[in-house]
C-alpha positions in Angstrom: 0.3 -0.1 -0.1 1.3 3.7 -1.0 2.4 6.1 2.1 0.1 8.5 2.1 1.9 12.3 1.0 2.6 14.4 3.5 3.2 17.6 0.9 -0.2 17.1 -1.4 -2.6 16.4 2.0 -1.2 19.0 3.7 -1.7 20.7 -0.2 -5.0 19.7 -0.3 -5.8 21.3 3.1 -5.2 24.9 2.4 -7.0 24.4 -1.1 -10.3 22.8 1.2 -9.5 25.9 3.3 -9.9 28.7 0.9 -13.3 27.1 -1.0 -14.8 26.6 2.4 -13.9 30.4 2.9 -14.6 31.3 0.1 -18.0 30.2 0.4 -18.8 31.3 3.9 -18.0 35.2 2.3 -20.4 34.3 -0.4 -23.0 32.7 1.3 -23.3 34.7 4.8 -21.6 38.4 3.7 -22.3 38.2 0.0 -25.9 36.1 0.3 -25.2 35.4 -3.2 -26.7 31.7 -3.5 -26.9 31.7 -7.3 -22.7 31.9 -7.0 -22.5 29.4 -4.4 -24.2 26.8 -6.1 -22.1 27.8 -8.9 -19.2 26.2 -7.8 -20.3 22.7 -7.0 -21.3 19.5 -9.7 -23.5 20.9 -12.7 -26.4 19.3 -11.1 -26.5 21.5 -8.1 -27.0 24.9 -10.5 
């Protein structure tokens, strides 16, 4: 079994945090649900 790459994990974690922060800003501050759903797969928008 392949060992997890800590650098890749840390990088993906930071990307997830940035996306979550952006989604929170759009939802709570900008109150823009259309922009929030546009960031998900096409089935949601």
